[in-house]
C-alpha positions in Angstrom: -11.1 80.1 -120.0 -11.6 82.7 -117.3 -8.8 84.7 -115.8 -9.2 83.0 -112.4 -9.0 79.5 -113.9 -5.9 80.5 -115.8 -4.2 81.7 -112.6 -5.4 78.5 -110.8 -4.0 76.2 -113.5 -0.8 78.1 -113.8 -0.1 77.9 -110.0 -1.0 74.3 -110.0 1.4 73.5 -112.8 4.2 75.5 -111.2 3.6 73.8 -107.9 3.5 70.3 -109.4 6.7 70.9 -111.5 8.5 72.2 -108.4 7.4 69.2 -106.3 8.5 66.8 -109.0 12.0 68.3 -109.1 12.2 68.1 -105.3 11.0 64.5 -105.3 13.5 63.4 -107.9 16.3 62.3 -105.4 13.8 60.1 -103.6 12.9 58.3 -106.8 16.4 56.9 -107.0 15.5 54.4 -104.2 14.9 50.9 -105.5 11.3 49.6 -105.5 12.1 47.3 -102.6 13.4 50.1 -100.5 10.4 52.2 -101.3 8.0 49.5 -100.2 9.9 48.8 -97.0 10.9 52.2 -95.9 8.6 54.7 -97.6 8.2 56.6 -94.3 12.0 56.9 -93.9 12.4 58.3 -97.4 9.7 60.9 -97.4 10.8 64.4 -96.2 8.7 66.4 -93.8 7.5 68.9 -96.4 5.6 66.2 -98.3 3.0 66.7 -95.5 2.4 70.4 -96.6 -0.5 69.5 -98.8 -2.2 67.8 -95.9 -1.6 70.9 -93.8 -2.8 73.1 -96.6 -6.2 71.3 -97.0 -6.8 71.4 -93.2 -6.0 75.1 -93.0 -8.3 75.7 -96.0 -11.1 73.9 -94.2 -10.4 75.9 -91.1 -10.0 79.4 -92.5 -11.8 79.7 -95.9 -15.3 79.4 -94.5 -14.5 82.3 -92.2 -12.3 84.5 -94.5 -13.8 83.8 -98.0 -17.2 82.1 -97.3 -18.7 82.7 -100.8 -15.6 81.4 -102.6 -15.5 78.4 -100.3 -19.1 77.6 -100.8 -18.7 77.6 -104.6 -15.3 76.0 -104.9 -14.5 73.8 -101.8 -14.4 70.7 -104.1 -11.9 72.3 -106.3 -9.8 73.3 -103.4 -9.8 69.7 -102.1 -8.8 68.4 -105.6 -6.0 71.0 -105.8 -4.3 69.7 -102.6 -4.9 66.1 -103.5 -3.3 66.6 -106.9 -0.5 68.7 -105.4 0.6 65.6 -103.5 -0.5 62.6 -105.6 1.0 63.6 -109.0 4.5 64.2 -107.6 4.1 61.1 -105.4 3.3 59.0 -108.5 6.3 60.5 -110.3 8.8 59.9 -107.5 7.5 56.4 -106.4 5.9 54.8 -109.4 6.2 51.3 -107.9 4.3 52.0 -104.7 2.4 55.3 -105.0 -0.6 53.9 -107.0 -1.1 51.1 -104.5 -0.9 53.5 -101.5 -3.4 55.9 -103.0 -5.8 53.1 -104.0 -5.4 51.5 -100.6 -6.3 54.6 -98.6 -9.4 55.2 -100.8 -10.7 51.7 -100.8 -9.9 50.6 -97.3 -10.4 53.9 -95.4 -12.3 56.5 -97.4 -15.1 54.4 -99.0 -16.3 52.7 -95.7 -15.9 56.0 -93.9 -18.2 57.8 -96.3 -20.7 55.0 -96.5 -21.2 54.9 -92.7 -21.6 58.7 -92.5 -24.0 58.6 -95.4 -26.0 55.8 -93.8 -26.3 57.4 -90.4 -27.0 60.9 -91.9 -29.7 59.5 -94.2 -31.5 57.4 -91.6 -31.3 59.9 -88.8 -32.7 62.5 -91.1 -36.0 60.6 -91.2 -36.4 60.7 -87.4 -38.4 63.8 -86.2 -38.8 64.7 -82.6 -41.9 66.9 -82.1 -44.1 67.9 -79.2 -44.6 70.7 -76.7 -41.6 71.4 -74.5 -41.1 74.0 -71.8 -37.7 75.6 -72.0 -37.0 75.3 -68.3 -33.5 74.5 -66.9 -34.6 71.0 -66.0 -36.2 70.2 -69.3 -33.3 71.7 -71.2 -30.8 69.6 -69.2 -32.9 66.5 -70.0 -32.9 67.3 -73.8 -29.1 67.7 -73.7 -28.7 64.4 -71.9 -30.9 62.6 -74.3 -29.0 64.0 -77.3 -25.7 63.2 -75.7 -26.6 59.6 -75.3 -28.1 59.4 -78.8 -24.9 60.8 -80.4 -22.9 57.6 -79.7 -25.4 55.5 -81.7 -26.4 57.8 -84.6 -23.3 59.9 -84.8 -22.7 63.5 -83.7 -23.9 64.7 -87.0 -27.1 62.7 -86.9 -27.9 63.5 -83.3 -27.2 67.2 -83.8 -29.6 67.3 -86.8 -32.3 65.4 -84.9 -32.1 67.4 -81.7 -31.2 71.0 -82.5 -34.6 72.1 -83.8 -36.5 70.6 -80.8 -34.2 72.4 -78.4 -34.5 75.7 -80.3 -38.3 75.4 -80.5 -38.5 74.6 -76.7 -36.6 77.9 -76.0 -38.0 80.2 -78.7 -39.6 82.5 -76.2 -36.4 82.7 -74.1 -34.3 85.9 -74.3 -31.1 84.2 -73.1 -30.4 81.1 -75.2 -26.9 81.4 -76.7 -25.5 79.4 -73.9 -28.0 76.6 -74.6 -26.6 76.2 -78.2 -23.0 76.4 -77.0 -23.6 73.6 -74.5 -25.4 71.7 -77.2 -22.2 71.9 -79.3 -20.1 70.8 -76.3 -22.2 67.7 -75.5 -24.2 66.5 -78.5 -22.0 67.6 -81.4 -18.8 66.3 -79.7 -18.5 64.6 -76.3 -21.6 62.5 -76.8 -20.0 60.6 -79.7 -17.5 58.9 -77.4 -19.0 55.6 -76.7 -18.9 53.7 -80.0 -17.2 53.9 -83.4 -20.5 55.1 -84.7 -20.4 58.2 -82.6 -17.6 60.2 -84.2 -15.6 59.8 -87.4 -12.2 59.5 -85.6 -13.4 56.4 -83.6 -14.8 54.7 -86.8 -11.4 55.2 -88.4 -9.9 53.5 -85.4 -12.4 50.6 -85.8 -11.4 50.3 -89.5 -7.7 50.0 -88.4 -8.4 47.2 -85.9 -9.7 48.8 -82.7 -12.4 46.4 -81.4 -15.9 47.9 -81.4 -16.5 47.6 -77.7 -13.0 48.6 -76.6 -14.0 52.2 -77.1 -17.1 51.7 -75.0 -15.3 50.2 -72.1 -12.2 52.3 -72.2 -13.7 55.8 -72.6 -17.0 55.5 -70.7 -15.5 56.9 -67.4 -14.1 59.9 -69.2 -17.4 60.5 -71.1 -19.6 60.2 -68.0 -17.3 62.4 -65.9 -17.2 65.2 -68.5 -20.9 64.9 -69.2 -21.9 65.1 -65.6 -19.7 68.2 -64.9 -21.0 70.0 -68.0 -24.6 69.2 -67.4 -24.3 70.4 -63.8 -22.7 73.6 -65.0 -25.3 74.0 -67.7 -28.2 73.6 -65.2 -26.7 76.2 -62.9 -26.0 78.7 -65.8 -29.4 78.1 -67.4 -31.2 78.5 -64.0 -29.5 81.9 -63.5 -30.5 83.1 -67.0 -34.0 81.6 -66.6 -34.6 83.8 -63.6 -33.6 86.9 -65.6 -36.4 86.3 -68.0 -39.6 88.3 -67.6 -41.8 87.0 -64.8 -44.8 86.3 -67.1 -42.5 84.3 -69.5 -41.3 82.2 -66.7 -44.8 81.5 -65.5 -45.9 80.6 -69.1 -43.0 78.1 -69.4 -43.6 76.5 -66.0 -47.3 75.8 -66.8 -46.8 74.3 -70.2 -48.0 70.8 -70.9 -44.9 68.8 -71.8 -45.1 65.9 -74.2 -42.6 64.2 -76.6 -43.4 62.6 -79.9 -41.1 60.7 -82.1 -42.1 60.4 -85.8 -40.3 58.2 -88.4 -39.8 55.5 -85.8 -39.2 52.8 -88.5 -35.8 54.5 -89.0 -34.8 53.5 -85.5 -35.0 49.9 -86.6 -32.8 50.8 -89.6 -30.3 52.4 -87.3 -30.2 49.3 -85.2 -29.5 47.5 -88.5 -26.5 49.8 -89.1 -25.2 49.2 -85.6 -25.5 45.4 -86.0 -23.7 45.5 -89.4 -20.7 47.4 -87.9 -20.5 45.1 -84.9 -20.7 42.1 -87.2 -17.9 43.3 -89.4 -15.6 43.4 -86.3 -16.3 39.8 -85.2 -17.4 37.7 -88.2 -14.5 36.4 -90.3 -15.8 35.5 -93.7 -12.5 35.3 -95.6 -11.0 37.8 -98.1 -10.1 38.4 -101.7 -7.5 40.6 -103.4 -7.7 43.7 -105.7 -4.4 45.0 -107.0 -2.5 43.3 -104.2 -4.9 44.6 -101.5 -6.7 42.3 -99.2 -10.4 43.0 -99.0 -12.4 41.4 -96.2 -15.8 39.9 -97.3 -17.4 40.9 -94.0 -16.5 44.6 -94.7 -18.0 44.4 -98.1 -21.2 42.9 -96.6 -21.3 45.7 -94.0 -20.9 48.5 -96.5 -23.5 47.0 -98.9 -26.0 46.5 -96.1 -25.5 50.1 -94.8 -26.2 51.4 -98.3 -29.3 49.2 -98.6 -30.6 50.4 -95.2 -30.1 54.0 -96.3 -32.0 53.4 -99.5 -34.8 51.7 -97.6 -35.0 54.8 -95.3 -35.3 57.1 -98.3 -38.2 54.9 -99.7 -40.2 54.4 -96.5 -39.9 57.8 -94.8 -42.6 60.3 -95.7 -41.2 63.5 -97.3 -42.8 65.7 -94.6 -40.4 64.1 -92.0 -37.3 65.1 -93.8 -38.8 68.5 -94.6 -39.4 69.0 -90.9 -35.7 68.4 -90.3 -34.7 70.7 -93.2 -33.0 67.6 -94.6 -30.6 68.2 -97.5 -27.6 66.5 -99.1 -25.2 69.4 -99.0 -23.5 68.5 -95.6 -22.7 64.9 -96.7 -21.6 66.0 -100.2 -19.3 68.5 -98.6 -17.8 65.9 -96.3 -17.4 63.4 -99.2 -15.5 65.9 -101.4 -13.3 67.3 -98.7 -12.3 63.9 -97.3 -11.1 62.6 -100.6 -8.4 65.3 -100.4 -7.8 64.7 -96.7 -7.3 60.9 -97.1 -5.0 61.3 -100.1 -2.8 64.0 -98.6 -2.5 62.2 -95.3 -0.6 59.4 -96.9 2.9 60.9 -96.2 1.9 61.9 -92.7 0.9 58.4 -91.8 4.0 56.9 -93.5 6.4 59.3 -91.7 4.7 58.6 -88.3 4.8 54.9 -88.8 8.6 55.1 -89.4 8.9 56.3 -85.8 12.4 57.4 -84.9 13.7 56.7 -88.4 11.3 59.2 -90.1 11.2 62.9 -90.5 9.1 63.3 -87.4 11.7 61.9 -85.0 12.1 65.1 -83.1 8.4 65.4 -82.5 8.1 61.8 -81.6 10.7 62.2 -78.9 8.5 64.8 -77.2 5.3 62.7 -77.1 5.9 59.9 -74.6 3.0 59.8 -72.2 -0.8 59.3 -72.5 -1.5 62.8 -71.4 0.9 64.1 -74.1 -1.2 62.3 -76.7 -4.4 63.6 -75.1 -3.4 67.3 -75.3 -1.5 67.0 -78.6 -4.4 65.3 -80.4 -6.9 67.5 -78.6 -5.3 70.9 -79.4 -4.9 70.0 -83.1 -8.5 68.7 -83.2 -9.6 72.1 -81.9 -8.5 73.8 -85.1 -8.1 71.0 -87.6 -10.6 68.2 -88.4 -10.5 65.6 -85.6 -10.7 62.5 -87.9 -7.4 62.9 -89.7 -5.8 64.2 -86.4 -6.9 60.9 -84.7 -5.5 58.9 -87.6 -2.1 60.7 -87.5 -1.6 60.2 -83.8 -2.9 56.6 -84.0 -0.1 55.9 -86.4 2.4 57.8 -84.3 1.6 55.5 -81.4 2.1 52.4 -83.5 5.4 53.7 -84.8 6.7 54.7 -81.4 6.0 51.3 -79.9 6.9 49.3 -83.0 3.4 47.7 -83.3 2.5 46.3 -86.7 -0.8 47.6 -88.0 -2.3 44.1 -88.1 -1.6 43.5 -84.4 -3.8 46.3 -83.1 -6.6 44.0 -81.8 -4.0 41.8 -80.0 -2.3 44.8 -78.5 -5.6 46.0 -77.0 -6.7 42.6 -75.8 -6.2 41.6 -72.1 -5.4 38.0 -72.7 -2.7 37.7 -75.5 1.0 37.6 -75.4 1.1 40.8 -77.6 -1.0 42.9 -75.1 0.5 46.3 -74.9 -0.7 48.5 -72.0 1.3 51.5 -73.2 -0.6 51.5 -76.5 -3.9 51.2 -74.8 -3.0 54.2 -72.6 -1.9 56.2 -75.7 -5.1 55.3 -77.6 -7.3 56.4 -74.7 -5.5 59.8 -74.7 -5.9 60.1 -78.5 -9.5 59.1 -78.5 -10.6 61.4 -75.6 -8.5 64.3 -76.9 -9.7 64.1 -80.5 -13.4 63.7 -79.7 -13.7 66.0 -76.7 -11.6 68.9 -77.8 -13.3 69.1 -81.2 -15.8 71.3 -79.2 -13.2 74.0 -78.5 -13.9 75.9 -81.8 -16.6 76.0 -84.5 -14.2 74.2 -86.8 -13.1 71.3 -84.5 -15.9 69.0 -85.7 -18.3 69.1 -88.7 -21.6 69.4 -86.7 -20.4 72.5 -84.8 -20.7 74.9 -87.7 -24.0 73.3 -88.8 -25.5 73.8 -85.4 -24.3 77.4 -85.3 -25.9 78.1 -88.8 -29.2 76.5 -87.8 -29.3 78.5 -84.5 -28.7 81.7 -86.4 -31.5 80.9 -88.8 -33.7 80.6 -85.7 -32.7 84.1 -84.6 -30.2 83.1 -81.9 -27.3 85.8 -81.8 -24.5 83.3 -81.9 -21.0 84.6 -81.0 -18.2 85.0 -83.5 -15.4 82.4 -83.9 -13.3 84.0 -81.2 -16.3 85.0 -79.2 -17.3 81.4 -78.9 -13.8 80.5 -77.7 -13.2 83.3 -75.2 -16.7 83.5 -73.7 -17.7 79.8 -73.7 -15.2 77.1 -74.7 -12.1 78.3 -72.9 -13.6 79.3 -69.6 -15.9 76.3 -69.4 -14.3 73.4 -71.3 -10.6 74.1 -70.6 -10.9 73.6 -66.8 -12.9 70.4 -67.4 -10.2 69.1 -69.7 -7.5 70.0 -67.2 -9.4 68.1 -64.4 -9.7 65.1 -66.8 -5.9 65.1 -67.2 -5.3 64.8 -63.4 -8.1 62.3 -62.8 -7.5 59.9 -65.7 -4.1 60.5 -67.2 
């Protein structure tokens, strides 16, 4: 065994033993108390593995990129074990159920949807001849922004980034184009459906109606998109006029045409959308596994998404995926990392559900209004992954208002006795903050870093982590987000 492995295993053993000792007092609670008040029993520091894995995702690719590329799966497993083994020891009656529940009910459908969208979208190729003029660039960004809500921000980014870069390959000034691409297509564009961004799909899995997102957030999305596209058009026009005169003439006289290859995948994408909508409205009964209720319509949804993805792999010519530089690494990375995230988030969700009786009572007392949720979830989503951030604040809102998890659809309905306007307001803030503000940094949402890497491969001199923030996201996005606060919250 190598020296590094010995050190790793030794640190893991010491950490687990220390955690077991610290958890021992909590184990004295009876099984009934554990099941009823797990969130009131858990101390705040049981959330440290969750914080650890999020900080690892945020910092390791920047500080130790080679180590991270080779060992990110092991890092995820480390944090998951650091929580789950002591948790099993301290709460043997409930811990296995909690871990199995979060994996079967949350993680598996989450990964299946991402895999399906990623696989099918990877077979759609946009080709043609584009002139990189401000008007055409604005049109491409608008098209990608609208596409993102239906194929996901990851799928839309993968489909659109190369056509945008090819259209502007002769432009000297194009860094701003990629940055606005990240703002709109990799983030804000995923606002309109649960398919658009992972946080919204997690909300859907926890009872948020499919079209609630569409109707509730569309004003915020259209407002932000209109402002950013206007700013982009002005900025791109200024840069365009700085190009050499002969280059401008060449671009203006190009014949423009658009061609979409792999169009059969669009039908498969429609199938994914229909399956997700179906699972939200068709009630086919349920069965139980280890005390967990599994809905048949959800099983049917996941099975059909897998089947549609396989069909896409079979019917799509290899040249289409090659044109998109399609590979499995991004989805494998997400799958490995989110196992750790979903396991370590268990104590966070339990504590937040406990509301004033949990270890987060002090924080809960400070978060009272929709705009508090908007900024709190948004700021955290800027530096941590926005999917678990959404889920944490979603549960905080439930705990603060005393809403049972099973009553989420009724709380968001307009015609039930359980309708809760406060929860609807909180959820709007959480949704907009988590999805929009993931654009503030390269690490706020998974497609951001992917778009940056592809742009660098095309020779675009992309700014550093802090360069992106201080030159682009802070001066451009922050004022827009402040305006949204006063207009909508």
